[in-house]
C-alpha positions as CSV (number, residue, x, y, z in Angstrom):
1,M,-0.3,-10.6,1.0
2,Q,1.3,-9.3,-2.3
3,L,4.8,-8.4,-3.0
4,A,5.1,-4.9,-4.5
5,Q,7.5,-2.0,-5.4
6,V,6.5,1.5,-4.5
7,R,6.3,3.5,-7.9
8,G,5.3,7.0,-6.3
9,T,2.6,8.8,-4.2
10,V,-0.9,9.5,-5.1
11,V,-2.1,13.0,-4.2
12,S,-6.1,13.7,-4.0
13,T,-7.1,17.0,-2.9
14,Q,-10.8,16.3,-2.9
15,K,-11.6,13.3,-0.7
16,L,-13.9,11.9,1.9
17,P,-13.1,13.5,5.3
18,A,-12.1,10.0,6.6
19,M,-9.4,9.8,4.1
20,R,-7.6,12.9,5.4
21,G,-4.2,12.3,6.5
22,I,-3.8,9.0,4.7
23,K,-0.7,8.7,2.7
24,L,-1.6,6.8,-0.6
25,L,1.1,5.0,-2.7
26,L,1.2,3.7,-6.1
27,L,2.4,0.2,-6.2
28,Q,3.5,-2.2,-8.9
29,F,3.3,-5.7,-8.1
30,I,6.4,-8.0,-8.2
31,D,6.5,-12.0,-9.4
32,Q,8.1,-14.5,-7.3
33,E,11.3,-13.9,-9.4
34,G,11.4,-10.2,-8.5
35,N,10.1,-9.1,-11.9
36,L,7.9,-6.1,-12.1
37,L,4.5,-7.2,-13.5
38,P,2.0,-4.9,-15.6
39,R,-0.3,-4.7,-12.6
40,Y,-0.6,-1.7,-10.2
41,E,-2.7,-0.7,-7.3
42,V,-3.2,2.2,-4.8
43,A,-2.7,1.3,-1.3
44,A,-2.7,3.4,2.2
45,D,0.7,3.4,3.6
46,Q,1.0,2.4,7.4
47,V,4.6,1.8,7.8
48,G,6.5,4.8,6.0
49,A,7.7,3.2,2.8
50,G,9.4,5.2,0.1
51,V,9.7,5.2,-3.9
52,G,11.5,2.2,-5.0
53,E,11.3,0.1,-1.7
54,W,9.6,-3.4,-1.8
55,V,6.8,-3.8,0.3
56,L,3.9,-6.1,1.5
57,M,0.5,-5.2,0.6
58,S,-2.5,-6.7,2.1
59,R,-6.3,-6.5,1.4
60,R,-8.6,-5.0,4.1
61,A,-10.3,-8.3,4.6
62,I,-7.1,-9.8,5.7
63,A,-5.6,-7.0,7.5
64,P,-7.9,-4.2,8.7
65,H,-6.8,-0.5,9.4
66,P,-5.5,-0.2,13.0
67,D,-7.5,3.0,13.5
68,D,-10.6,1.4,14.8
69,E,-12.7,4.5,15.7
70,K,-13.0,5.7,12.0
71,Q,-14.7,3.6,9.3
72,R,-12.2,4.3,6.4
73,P,-12.9,3.1,2.8
74,L,-9.6,1.3,2.2
75,D,-9.1,-1.6,0.2
76,A,-5.4,-2.1,0.3
77,I,-2.9,-1.3,2.9
78,V,1.0,-1.6,3.0
79,V,1.7,-3.4,6.0
80,G,5.6,-3.9,5.7
81,I,8.9,-3.0,4.2
82,V,10.5,-5.9,2.7
83,D,14.3,-6.4,3.9
84,T,15.0,-9.5,2.0
85,V,13.7,-12.3,0.2
86,S,15.4,-15.8,-0.1
């Protein structure tokens, strides 16, 4: 998993039918000290995260999409909102 901060949402009006209804977030990675890194990723939001929140992002190989009946081309998924890091 990777720590990241939500920087915004990504809107795509033309997409595969399997991607309809999926909220996409633009994430900026965070290092172990909490500093923003110059690396970004687009990820599907499964937890209702908002701009500015710290989140946990996982790759599909580790955390498959919970919707079993559809094959969605998702590479990265937001799986948690971070409350604290100590």
